[in-house]
Steps between C-alpha positions, in 0.01 A plus 500: 500500500150609383502720187868411410529315172772241489731506188636152398837444354346422159316819499817685562664339207194577284538879593824481309436388135710225339620739223598748770698234689690404169570855396636573849740210472320290750356245268603185678181293538388515862328215692134581409577492125679171505266217373519123473475499113143376500577142596131418530478550124818299403857573462566417133555791274505505117628829333336527156552865437634457150261211397189542703214262463256758642239541217448802289143588405415750218232725611442627143425142383254451800303807371480360155199331365686178430660453851439139579872413507605777726210419730627145524850635576363736775312217671808270497723781637259576775436142601865405508695803587232740635671782306597625161696774326250727309626645175328711233286654771464839330696710765788657325847399624589877521218545751605189704846657515352815639327291777820341599677843473265684756550208736877522481479878523288478813734254676801703388390801700612619844356328799340832605309511155385140518378536853257761399281208404611254770270266663486380866634158571151331519358683194484372137483816288812715481869470480689260728523131556229240551335482842698320766451121458428263792785376723731255327436640153778676308481855350521560136811670359299769315328830523175587331224748444155354501200695364122440431434568142135398426224571557612860468327603823723256698819697416664687765713761325671591822720194438559569133847655450513857372833423362587398252252748351382253237432206763120578532441552127686182409339288767153611412560427135639151601194438706275556196717263302462241781122534501503411129756228533327315786167507321652335192694239722187419707278454205770289334546278805122445508496397125791275553292268721186546277315734726310821405772763462368742767457243788833566670443876471159466672685327799744788520206742511428841371740654756783259453823619649844588366796560727836597387832431671835617377768279654867592543749224569829633625831304442570260786844391615364158617247394231542139620338592826240770411196511251368807334153359567431164678324223330122542473193479276294816439166557652376696216298389203815529309800730480661686202864551541740733303875422557831676427742207602470144584452380852144362509480125531200260457472177682402200284523137614759579767723707270544878484493646152638839433260733305701675225482870458319592168477872487180479293326224695257507792512212730159382609485288822188333619398563855317276738160656412539402141579144609167520700308634215623257247437199739855423513565494119726800516772474762629777730875445499751556779755758409779698662767768413863423551765748598808600300828627633593733206190662371168654615166425342156648463165349419148636469224266610126572449265271707157451347258386776116468538308793644479525887216274643447318171451126540693284268510117427550246237325563172198255480589417134831340633336280742367144401521139610845470369621837656320556833494826670831559670444824672229669712371854436711774671500865552809725539735208463792750462468566878503128596808463267688785664461355840660179405754678283627671820570149641680381193215284405249432218136554558324321220422201726269719702243505221555149362223243515565134588427280191 
């Protein structure tokens, strides 16, 4: 009938949050949450929580005058793993605890309070779950609140929680820390491949974007069937992740490696756009979040992305006869990435050149 909107079964499920289902005792995974365990990426798993090979990079050493050794470590980490654990980054551990705390406090509130900043199913900003994926794709066993952080005029404070009272102040301070942190990392990445330190920052643009996402992963009775977040690469330039428990896994050469929880470290994960800018030197890793039957988990992701409408492409200094151009120029790649993500696919091939 004209004028009547049809509500799909998946949208009905999304109207009831995962956390709400678990707390009400209806936490058995339902059909749309059951996944095929990412068979396209390989089945083999290797748990290395207590002895992780994922590299640590000392940000303090990167900022020192004599930093050649740490720059070499950074290049090796990003060309092999596509990620690293950042330590000595200058953000006090007590403040990182506050960031985690306001996230936990938010998700610990009543549904009535959280729904004051709820989003509609198809929207990105606000509290809820990710928009409905395409047919055949599983839902993630998680809830989240997603917010634009920078540029400041892109913030929509309608979706920023009023409770806990400290949420806005803490997140604004964390945003300023992320601005400084991403500047250091971007300059260091450029120097690690012998480029002028500001070249990647120029590609991100003067109005580069920061988006924040607090993720809440409820306990799941069937972690063998359900993922907190399905396997994917990020469409950002890169992502900075703060964890409170283990659960994130990185795929490398057909094996899943568990990222350990280091309370003082920030995990930096390359997105597809850094793989493009670096002409394939840095790799954008596939990663996922596994479920746990006994405990919940929270993480805080900050996505650093080029400004809207900014054309990016491989740095000219990384192209030569031995390393030809691998990618074409592209605008708003994050939009392309999202369309493929909804289908459970990667999108990097859409901008690759035949060499």
